[in-house]
C-alpha atoms as one frame of an Amber mdcrd trajectory, in Angstrom:
protein
   1.004  -5.943 -34.645   2.428  -9.236 -35.766   1.329 -12.618 -34.542   4.597
 -13.073 -32.646   4.190  -9.684 -31.006   0.712 -10.693 -29.918   1.997 -13.962
 -28.436   4.830 -12.145 -26.671   2.461  -9.593 -25.162   0.025 -12.306 -24.101
   2.773 -14.259 -22.341   4.015 -11.134 -20.558   0.507 -10.323 -19.344  -0.034
 -13.911 -18.219   3.207 -13.775 -16.249   2.204 -10.520 -14.579  -1.259 -11.860
 -13.786   0.318 -14.953 -12.249   2.668 -12.787 -10.164  -0.279 -10.726  -8.908
  -2.182 -13.885  -7.933   0.846 -15.242  -6.057   1.337 -11.920  -4.282  -2.320
 -11.821  -3.281  -2.037 -15.339  -1.843   1.079 -14.347   0.081  -0.679 -11.261
   1.479  -3.634 -13.387   2.586  -1.284 -15.874   4.273   0.552 -13.065   6.059
  -2.724 -11.521   7.248  -3.748 -14.890   8.687  -0.343 -15.261  10.368  -0.640
 -11.767  11.882  -4.092 -12.609  13.196  -2.828 -15.868  14.714   0.098 -14.064
  16.348  -2.203 -11.382  17.747  -4.387 -14.085  19.289  -1.332 -15.827  20.713
  -0.065 -12.514  22.091  -3.381 -11.821  23.830  -3.375 -15.353  25.186   0.128
 -14.912  26.597  -0.773 -11.538  28.120  -3.684 -13.200  29.893  -1.456 -15.937
  31.304   1.165 -13.538  32.675  -1.325 -11.241  34.400  -2.952 -14.085  36.367
């Protein structure tokens, strides 16, 4: 493997690793948003049944 091939492969892997990290962050944010919406939904259900 040539030096340039090594650099190319390294950059590709770095890009994929970065994409995975961003996706993981997005998933965590969406999970938090779902949790917040579930709490809001329960809160609204409680207000309408009173």
